[in-house]
N, C-alpha and C positions, 0 to 999 in steps of 0.2 A: 320721511323719518319723523319730522316734527308732528305731522298729522297723526302718526301712530301714537305718540305720547299724549297728544291732545285727546284722542279717542279713549285711551286708557284712563286718563284723568276724568273725563266726562262719565265714563262707566263707574268709576269709584264714587264720584259725587252723587250719582243717581241711586246708589245702593242704600237701602235703609239699614241702620244699625241701631242696636239697643243702647241705652244709657251706659251700661257697664262696658260695652265695646268702645264707646266714645271716650269714656274716662281712661280706659287702658291705652288707647291710641294717644291721647293727650299726655298721659304719663310717660309713655315711651318717647314721645317727641321732646318733652321737657328734660328727661334724663339724657337723651342724646345731645341736646343743645348744651346742657351743663357739662357733659363729658368733653364735648368738642372745645368749649371755652376753657375748661381746665387744662386740657391738653395743650392748647395754643399758649396759654399763660405759662405753663411749665416749659414749653419749648422756647419761649421768649426769654425766660429767666436762665435757661441753661446755656444759651449762646453767649460767649464772652463779648463784652462790650469793649471796643477799642477806644481808649481815651485819647483826646487830642493832646499833642505834646504841649507842655507848659511854655508859655511865651518867656523868652529870656528877658531879664531886666537889662536895660541899657547900661553899659559900662560907665562908671562915673567919669565925667570929663571935666573940662574947665569949669570952675565954680563950685565943685563938690568938696574941695579940700578946705582946710582952715584958712589957707592963703587966698582962696577965691571969695570968701565971704565978706 
């Protein structure tokens, strides 16, 4: 199966293309990457973030009152 993909890739790389075709392919790739990155960013922002519970402050003990100072 991997050999089949390798052969297809080799065939694509051996094909001659014009400058216009090359620029179209590069444009599609850049648009695709931009779209994927934007989608992942939106997905990350839409997931609610669970905040860690706040640490409780220690209850005042001996020495916190006026008598302990």
